Steps between C-alpha positions, in 0.01 A plus 500: 500500500316829468190516274397819327139544614428777245570256213280236660208749547518688171578218258136354499361852482718587202420174322122556543538861377685378186236244444223763505701717258546215254133404517384857429738523202358181360142615554566823323662326204213260465242777527679720238537205262134421539401864428735503195337186359158654556604819326636303195176291492286819508697657223473188281126502553481866417717514184485142360145387538 
């Protein structure tokens, strides 16, 4: 039985890379949502109160 060593070596590296990409996407979404809520709050204070 012959094992493909490239798959064994690159699978964990690929999984870690995909994990970092997903985490950065979630952080950017959270940051942008937070800034949008702050913008809405500032506009409400400016024009309503």
